[in-house]
C-alpha positions in Angstrom: -10.2 8.9 -40.2 -8.5 6.5 -38.0 -5.0 6.8 -37.6 -2.9 3.3 -37.6 -0.9 2.8 -34.9 3.0 1.0 -35.0 2.4 -2.3 -34.0 2.7 -3.0 -30.1 2.2 1.0 -29.8 0.1 1.6 -26.7 -3.0 4.3 -26.5 -2.6 4.4 -22.8 -1.5 8.0 -21.7 2.1 7.8 -20.4 1.1 9.2 -16.6 -1.0 5.6 -16.3 1.7 3.7 -17.6 4.4 5.5 -15.4 1.4 5.0 -12.2 2.1 1.7 -10.7 6.1 2.3 -11.0 5.5 5.8 -9.0 3.1 4.1 -6.5 5.2 1.4 -6.2 8.6 3.5 -5.0 6.6 5.9 -2.8 5.0 3.2 -1.1 8.1 1.1 -0.2 9.7 4.0 1.0 7.2 4.6 3.9 9.1 1.6 5.4 11.8 3.3 5.7 11.1 7.1 6.5 8.2 5.2 8.7 10.9 3.8 10.8 12.7 6.8 10.9 9.3 8.6 12.3 8.5 6.1 14.9 11.7 6.3 16.9 10.3 9.9 18.1 6.4 8.9 18.2 3.9 6.0 18.9 2.5 4.4 16.1 -1.2 5.2 16.6 -0.1 8.9 17.2 1.9 9.6 14.1 -0.8 7.9 12.1 -3.2 10.3 13.6 -0.9 13.2 13.1 -0.1 12.2 9.5 -3.9 12.2 8.6 -4.9 15.3 9.8 -1.9 16.8 8.2 -3.0 15.0 4.6 -6.5 16.4 5.0 -4.9 20.2 5.3 -2.9 19.5 2.4 -5.9 18.4 0.0 -7.9 20.9 1.0 -7.0 23.7 -1.3 -7.4 21.0 -3.9 -10.7 21.5 -3.4 -10.8 24.9 -4.3 -8.5 24.5 -7.3 -9.9 21.3 -8.7 -13.9 21.7 -7.8 -14.2 17.9 -7.4 -17.3 16.2 -8.1 -18.7 14.9 -5.0 -20.5 11.8 -4.6 -24.3 12.0 -5.3 -25.5 8.9 -2.9 -25.1 7.4 0.6 -24.0 4.3 -0.8 -21.0 6.3 -3.0 -20.0 8.1 0.3 -20.2 4.5 3.0 -18.2 3.2 0.2 -15.4 5.8 0.2 -15.8 5.9 4.1 -15.2 2.3 4.4 -11.8 2.1 2.2 -10.5 4.6 4.0 -11.2 2.7 7.7 -9.7 -0.7 6.1 -6.5 1.0 4.4 -5.9 3.6 6.8 -7.0 2.0 10.1 -6.8 -1.5 9.9 -4.3 -2.0 7.6 -1.8 0.6 8.7 -3.1 0.7 12.1 -2.6 -3.4 13.0 0.9 -3.5 10.4 2.0 -0.2 13.0 1.0 -2.1 16.5 2.2 -5.2 14.6 5.5 -4.1 15.2 5.6 -2.1 18.2 4.5 -5.2 19.8 7.9 -6.9 19.1 7.2 -8.2 14.9 10.4 -7.8 12.8 10.1 -6.1 9.7 10.9 -9.5 7.7 7.9 -11.4 9.5 5.7 -8.3 8.7 6.8 -8.3 5.1 6.4 -11.7 4.7 3.1 -11.7 5.7 1.7 -8.7 4.0 3.2 -10.1 0.6 0.5 -12.8 0.6 -2.3 -10.1 -0.1 -1.7 -10.8 -4.2 -2.4 -14.4 -3.4 -5.8 -13.8 -1.4 -6.8 -11.0 -4.2 -6.1 -13.8 -7.0 -8.4 -16.6 -4.9 -11.0 -14.1 -4.0 -11.5 -11.7 -6.7 -13.1 -14.4 -9.1 -16.4 -14.2 -6.4 -16.8 -10.6 -7.1 -15.5 -9.8 -10.6 -16.4 -12.9 -12.1 -12.4 -13.0 -13.6 -11.0 -16.2 -13.8 -6.8 -16.9 -13.7 -4.9 -18.8 -16.0 -1.7 -21.2 -14.8 0.5 -18.1 -15.7 -1.3 -15.8 -13.3 -0.7 -18.7 -10.5 2.9 -19.1 -11.8 3.5 -15.4 -11.8 2.1 -15.2 -8.0 4.4 -18.1 -6.8 7.5 -16.8 -8.3 6.8 -13.3 -6.9 6.1 -15.0 -3.5 9.1 -17.0 -3.7 11.5 -13.7 -4.5 9.6 -12.3 -1.3 11.0 -15.4 0.7 14.6 -15.2 -1.0 14.6 -11.4 0.6 13.2 -12.0 3.7 15.7 -14.7 4.1 18.6 -13.4 3.0 18.4 -11.2 6.1 19.6 -14.2 8.1 16.3 -15.2 10.5 12.7 -13.8 10.2 12.8 -13.6 14.2 10.5 -14.4 16.4 7.1 -12.6 16.7 4.8 -12.8 19.4 1.0 -13.9 18.5 -0.1 -11.1 19.5 1.9 -9.5 17.4 1.2 -12.0 14.2 -3.1 -11.7 14.7 -2.0 -8.2 14.8 -0.4 -8.6 11.5 -3.1 -10.9 9.5 -5.4 -8.5 10.8 -3.8 -5.8 8.6 -3.5 -8.2 5.7 -6.8 -8.6 5.6 -7.3 -5.1 5.8 -5.9 -4.4 2.4 -7.1 -7.4 0.9 -10.6 -6.6 1.5 -10.5 -2.3 0.8 -8.7 -4.1 -2.9 -11.8 -6.6 -3.1 -14.0 -3.8 -1.6 -13.0 -1.3 -4.6 -13.1 -3.6 -7.5 -16.4 -5.0 -6.6 -18.5 -1.6 -6.1 -17.1 -0.4 -9.1 -18.2 3.3 -8.3 -16.0 5.9 -9.6 -14.4 8.5 -6.9 -12.3 12.0 -7.7 -9.0 11.0 -6.1 -8.9 14.5 -3.6 -12.7 13.7 -2.6 -11.8 10.2 -1.6 -8.3 10.8 -0.3 -10.0 14.0 2.3 -12.9 11.6 3.1 -10.5 8.3 4.0 -8.4 10.5 6.3 -11.2 12.2 7.6 -12.4 8.7 8.6 -8.5 7.8 9.9 -8.0 11.1 12.1 -11.1 10.4 13.5 -11.2 7.0 14.8 -7.1 6.8 15.2 -7.0 10.1 17.1 -9.3 9.0 20.5 -7.3 5.6 20.0 -4.1 7.3 20.4 -5.2 9.7 23.5 -6.4 6.3 25.2 -3.6 4.0 24.3 -0.3 6.0 24.1 1.0 9.3 25.9 0.9 11.4 22.4 4.3 12.4 23.2 6.1 13.6 19.9 10.0 14.3 19.8 10.0 17.0 17.1 13.7 16.1 15.8 14.5 17.0 12.2 14.6 13.6 11.2 11.1 13.1 12.3 9.7 16.1 10.6 11.4 14.9 7.6 10.1 11.5 7.7 6.5 12.8 8.7 6.6 15.1 5.5 7.5 11.9 3.1 4.9 9.7 4.7 1.9 12.7 4.4 2.5 13.4 0.8 4.3 10.4 -0.3 2.4 7.8 1.1 -1.0 9.4 2.4 -1.8 11.8 -0.7 0.4 10.5 -3.8 0.7 6.8 -3.2 -2.8 6.3 -1.6 -4.4 7.9 -5.1 -3.0 6.4 -7.1 -3.6 2.8 -5.6 -7.4 3.7 -5.6 -7.3 5.2 -9.2 -5.3 2.2 -10.6 -8.2 -0.3 -8.8 -10.6 1.8 -10.0 -8.7 1.5 -13.9 -7.7 -2.2 -13.9 -8.1 -5.4 -13.1 -7.1 -6.2 -9.2 -4.9 -9.1 -9.3 -2.5 -7.3 -11.6 -2.7 -3.9 -9.3 -2.2 -6.6 -6.1 1.1 -8.0 -7.7 2.8 -4.9 -7.5 2.9 -5.6 -3.9 6.0 -8.2 -4.2 8.0 -5.7 -5.4 7.5 -3.8 -2.1 9.5 -5.6 0.5 12.9 -6.2 -2.3 12.4 -2.6 -2.8 12.3 -1.0 0.5 15.3 -2.9 1.5 17.0 -1.5 -1.7 15.7 1.9 0.0 16.3 1.3 3.4 20.0 0.6 2.2 20.3 3.7 0.6 18.8 5.8 3.3 19.1 3.8 6.4 22.7 2.4 5.6 21.2 -1.3 5.6 23.0 -4.1 4.1 22.0 -6.0 0.9 23.2 -9.1 0.0 23.2 -11.1 -3.1 20.4 -13.2 -2.0 18.3 -10.4 -1.5 19.3 -9.4 -5.1 18.2 -12.6 -6.4 14.8 -12.6 -4.6 14.3 -8.7 -6.2 14.8 -10.3 -9.6 12.3 -13.2 -8.9 9.7 -11.0 -7.7 9.8 -8.7 -11.0 10.0 -11.6 -13.1 6.7 -12.5 -11.2 4.9 -9.3 -12.2 5.8 -9.3 -15.6 4.2 -12.6 -16.0 0.9 -11.6 -13.9 0.9 -8.6 -15.9 1.3 -10.1 -19.1 -1.7 -12.4 -18.1 -4.1 -9.8 -17.1 -3.5 -8.2 -20.4 -4.2 -11.3 -22.5 
């Protein structure tokens, strides 16, 4: 016997309905906590330390959950490549761009181009075609991000090297999104996380050794920031991001990134005491409307 559901009621578990918002909040908070941490350590050193601690934090879950490991070399390679694109290319180049002089506003506006790139290239891999409302939503989201950035007064100058690094970071997260959608293989979050962070640690530790001093100022502020980056960003956020990609449309998931810059600004106000202007709040509302339009288009 089938049970009739009330009109409009979703059969999707509450966790998966809440997961995009959990991802959004934890991912957005990473900007403020990274800013706290980078005052006490160089970027590649912080990322290598973050990834090493993330691996240690995930190891007990291997014993508790006894997850299924990938059965083929192709599956192992896919996990490793996604890890390299996100942990090394995206995070590594974004942090280096800021180290070379790019301000937060310029970095945010470049990264906000990711949903548009996914919408443009996704049909090449999945055959999905976006309608006019999808592009309307993407346009609204991008306009909202522009308002948020302009609310700070100016984007500020950035050296060309930093711009190229940031564009490389944008390419990394876009390629990871499209690649995950294309290969379609399901990976246990614990297994995927451990493999990705082992890859990130193995690549960035020697890079930090040769390029940085690797000196860490172990202040309480740094310890709090590192704990957040390991647990909220490296474990929860990345795990949810990959899981959501494996469950849904790549363009819909990527549209969440439009809310990251304005929400990161609000969290920076709460954590760092940075100002929030009326124009920035208007940009946040515009970005939210864009995400809503894209989500409705993806479900339609």
